[in-house]
C-alpha positions in Angstrom: -11.5 -2.2 11.6 -13.0 -4.0 8.8 -16.9 -1.9 8.1 -17.4 0.6 4.8 -17.2 -1.8 1.8 -20.3 0.1 0.4 -18.6 2.0 -2.2 -17.1 1.4 -5.8 -13.9 3.3 -4.9 -11.1 1.5 -3.0 -10.6 4.8 -1.3 -13.8 4.5 0.5 -13.0 1.7 2.6 -12.8 2.9 6.3 -9.1 1.8 8.1 -7.4 3.8 10.9 -4.2 6.0 10.7 -0.7 4.1 11.6 -0.8 6.7 14.5 -4.7 6.5 15.1 -7.6 7.8 13.9 -9.0 7.5 10.8 -6.9 7.5 8.0 -9.6 9.1 5.4 -8.2 7.3 2.5 -11.0 10.0 0.7 -8.7 12.4 1.0 -6.8 10.8 -2.1 -9.7 10.8 -4.5 -8.1 12.6 -7.6 -4.7 11.1 -7.1 -2.7 7.8 -7.4 -2.0 5.8 -4.9 0.3 3.2 -5.0 -1.5 0.2 -2.4 2.0 -1.4 -0.7 2.1 -3.9 2.0 4.9 -3.5 4.4 7.0 -5.3 7.5 10.3 -3.7 8.8 11.7 -7.0 9.0 11.7 -8.6 5.6 14.1 -9.3 3.0 11.9 -6.8 0.7 11.7 -4.2 3.9 14.6 -2.2 1.8 11.8 -1.4 -1.0 11.1 1.1 1.7 13.8 3.3 -0.2 12.5 2.8 -3.2 9.1 3.4 -2.2 10.3 6.9 -0.9 11.7 7.7 -3.9 9.0 7.3 -5.6 6.6 9.9 -3.1 9.5 12.4 -3.5 9.8 12.2 -7.4 5.7 12.2 -8.2 4.1 13.4 -4.7 3.8 17.2 -6.0 2.1 15.8 -9.4 -1.1 13.9 -7.3 0.9 10.6 -6.7 1.4 8.9 -3.2 2.1 5.6 -1.6 0.0 4.9 1.4 2.4 2.0 3.5 -0.3 -0.9 5.3 1.9 -2.6 7.8 1.0 -6.8 8.0 2.4 -9.1 10.5 0.8 -12.7 8.6 3.7 -13.4 6.7 6.2 -15.1 9.3 5.8 -12.5 11.8 8.2 -9.9 10.3 6.2 -6.8 11.1 6.0 -7.3 14.9 6.4 -4.1 16.6 3.9 -1.6 17.9 2.8 1.4 15.8 5.0 3.4 17.8 8.0 1.3 16.9 6.5 1.0 13.0 6.7 4.9 12.6 10.1 5.3 14.4 11.6 2.4 12.2 10.6 4.0 9.0 11.1 7.3 9.4 15.1 6.7 11.3 16.1 3.9 9.3 14.7 4.5 5.1 13.2 8.5 6.0 9.5 7.3 4.8 7.5 10.3 4.6 4.3 8.7 3.0 1.5 7.9 4.4 1.1 4.5 7.1 -2.0 2.8 8.0 -2.7 0.8 11.0 -1.5 -3.0 10.8 -3.8 -5.0 9.1 -4.5 -8.6 7.8 -4.3 -8.8 4.3 -5.6 -12.5 3.9 -8.2 -14.9 5.5 -11.1 -14.5 7.8 -9.7 -11.6 9.2 -8.9 -9.5 5.8 -9.2 -6.3 5.9 -12.1 -4.5 3.7 -9.7 -2.6 1.9 -7.5 -5.9 0.9 -11.3 -7.3 0.1 -11.2 -4.7 -2.9 -7.7 -4.7 -3.7 -7.2 -8.4 -3.8 -9.8 -9.0 -6.8 -7.3 -7.6 -9.6 -4.8 -9.8 -11.6 -0.9 -8.4 -11.8 0.5 -9.2 -15.4 0.8 -12.9 -14.9 -2.8 -13.1 -13.9 -2.2 -13.9 -10.1 -5.4 -12.7 -8.5 -6.7 -13.6 -4.8 -4.3 -13.2 -1.9 -1.0 -11.4 -1.0 1.9 -13.6 -1.8 4.5 -11.8 0.3 5.0 -8.7 1.5 5.8 -5.5 -0.3 2.6 -6.6 -2.5 1.8 -3.7 -4.4 -1.5 -2.6 -6.3 -2.0 1.1 -7.7 -5.2 2.6 -7.9 -6.0 5.4 -10.4 -7.5 8.7 -10.1 -11.2 7.3 -10.5 -10.5 5.3 -7.2 -10.0 2.1 -9.1 -7.6 -0.4 -9.0 -5.1 -0.1 -12.0 -2.3 -2.6 -11.6 -0.8 -5.4 -9.4 2.5 -5.9 -9.0 4.5 -8.5 -6.9 6.6 -8.3 -4.1 10.0 -8.4 -5.5 8.8 -6.3 -8.3 11.0 -3.0 -7.5 9.0 -0.2 -6.8 11.4 2.2 -9.4 11.5 -1.0 -11.6 10.2 0.5 -15.6 6.5 -1.1 -15.3 5.8 0.4 -11.8 7.2 3.9 -12.8 5.5 3.4 -16.2 1.9 2.6 -14.6 2.0 5.9 -12.5 3.1 8.0 -15.1 -0.1 7.1 -17.2 -2.0 7.8 -14.1 -0.4 11.5 -14.0 -0.4 11.9 -17.9 
């Protein structure tokens, strides 16, 4: 589903939830959202634990992690929606919302990533997602405020500082 690219906010994009039906990103307007392309069979998969700790630590202050499964990097997210949900819940106790599995690069790039990939990270990288677990922080106004590379841990000082700045 790669429709609606007409609004100004990243949160205006249509995307389905992992378990079906619309994910309704509009419900996150006024919140800070960390959008992360995730995979279950990647060397970086243990980052799920840090993402869940961020969710638990800041959810009450108007923050959420949004996991976006993607199978474009060496087939590291091959499972069905049910398998992905079960893995995340059973292995990492994930409670944050997850979207349908999408493509983040190439001709099939989802509209969400069309909006995200124009934003530069601290090193100036824009464009294609480099690997699983690349992170985008969306501010309360629905605009991208930070981009973090795949190896940047969710609980790193720079991610935590950026999240806290949006919640201040």
